[in-house]
C-alpha positions as CSV (number, residue, x, y, z in Angstrom):
1,M,25.0,-1.9,7.0
2,N,21.5,-2.7,8.0
3,E,18.9,0.0,8.5
4,T,15.2,0.0,9.4
5,A,12.7,2.4,8.0
6,Y,9.1,3.0,8.8
7,L,6.6,3.7,6.0
8,D,3.2,5.2,5.7
9,I,1.4,3.3,2.9
10,K,-1.9,4.5,1.4
11,G,-4.2,2.9,-1.1
12,M,-4.4,-0.6,0.2
13,H,-8.0,-1.7,-0.2
14,C,-8.0,-5.3,1.0
15,V,-6.1,-7.7,3.2
16,N,-4.3,-9.1,0.2
17,C,-2.6,-5.8,-0.6
18,P,0.0,-5.9,2.1
19,I,0.8,-9.5,1.1
20,K,1.5,-8.4,-2.4
21,V,3.7,-5.5,-1.2
22,E,5.6,-7.8,1.2
23,K,6.2,-10.4,-1.6
24,A,7.4,-7.8,-4.1
25,I,9.7,-5.9,-1.7
26,S,11.2,-9.0,-0.1
27,K,12.5,-10.0,-3.5
28,M,14.5,-6.9,-3.9
29,E,18.3,-7.3,-3.4
30,G,19.3,-6.0,0.0
31,V,15.9,-6.3,1.7
32,I,16.1,-8.4,4.8
33,E,12.6,-8.1,6.2
34,I,9.4,-6.3,5.5
35,D,6.1,-6.2,7.5
36,V,3.1,-4.2,6.2
37,N,-0.1,-3.7,8.3
38,W,-3.3,-3.1,6.2
39,Q,-5.3,-1.6,9.1
40,S,-2.8,0.9,10.3
41,E,-1.4,1.6,6.8
42,K,2.1,1.3,8.1
43,G,5.1,-0.7,7.1
44,C,8.5,-1.5,8.5
45,V,11.4,-2.6,6.3
46,T,14.9,-3.7,7.3
47,F,17.4,-3.5,4.5
48,D,21.1,-3.3,3.7
49,R,21.7,0.3,2.7
50,N,24.8,-0.7,0.8
51,L,22.6,-2.7,-1.6
52,V,19.4,-0.8,-1.8
53,A,18.1,2.7,-0.9
54,I,14.8,3.4,0.8
55,S,14.0,5.5,-2.2
56,N,14.2,2.4,-4.4
57,I,11.8,0.5,-2.1
58,I,9.3,3.4,-2.0
59,E,9.5,3.7,-5.8
60,R,8.7,0.0,-6.2
61,I,5.7,0.4,-3.9
62,H,4.5,3.4,-6.0
63,K,4.9,1.2,-9.2
64,M,2.5,-1.3,-7.5
65,G,-0.1,1.5,-7.3
66,F,0.2,2.5,-3.7
67,E,1.3,5.8,-2.1
68,A,4.3,5.4,0.2
69,V,6.4,7.8,2.2
70,E,9.0,7.4,4.9
71,A,7.3,8.0,8.2
72,K,8.5,11.1,10.1
73,E,8.4,9.2,13.4
74,I,7.8,5.7,14.7
75,Q,4.2,5.1,15.6
76,A,3.1,2.0,17.5
C-alpha cells in the first residue's frame, strides 16, 4: 500500500545535495517517488509501506550525513 511522508532534512549545503539524496533514496526497493527541496529543507517521499518503512528511508538519509525527521505536518 502506497504512503506519502513529508520530511524535514537539515545539513544540505549546496544544490547538489538534494540530487544525491533523491538518487540514493529512489534506488531503495519500494520507493516510488522522492522530491527534495534544498531551499526549504523539505522532502516528500511516496513509498510502498509493504516493502520499505519510513524509518529505513530516514536511516539512509542519516547515513549520507544529513539530519532527517518525519515532518509533524505538511507545510507548503
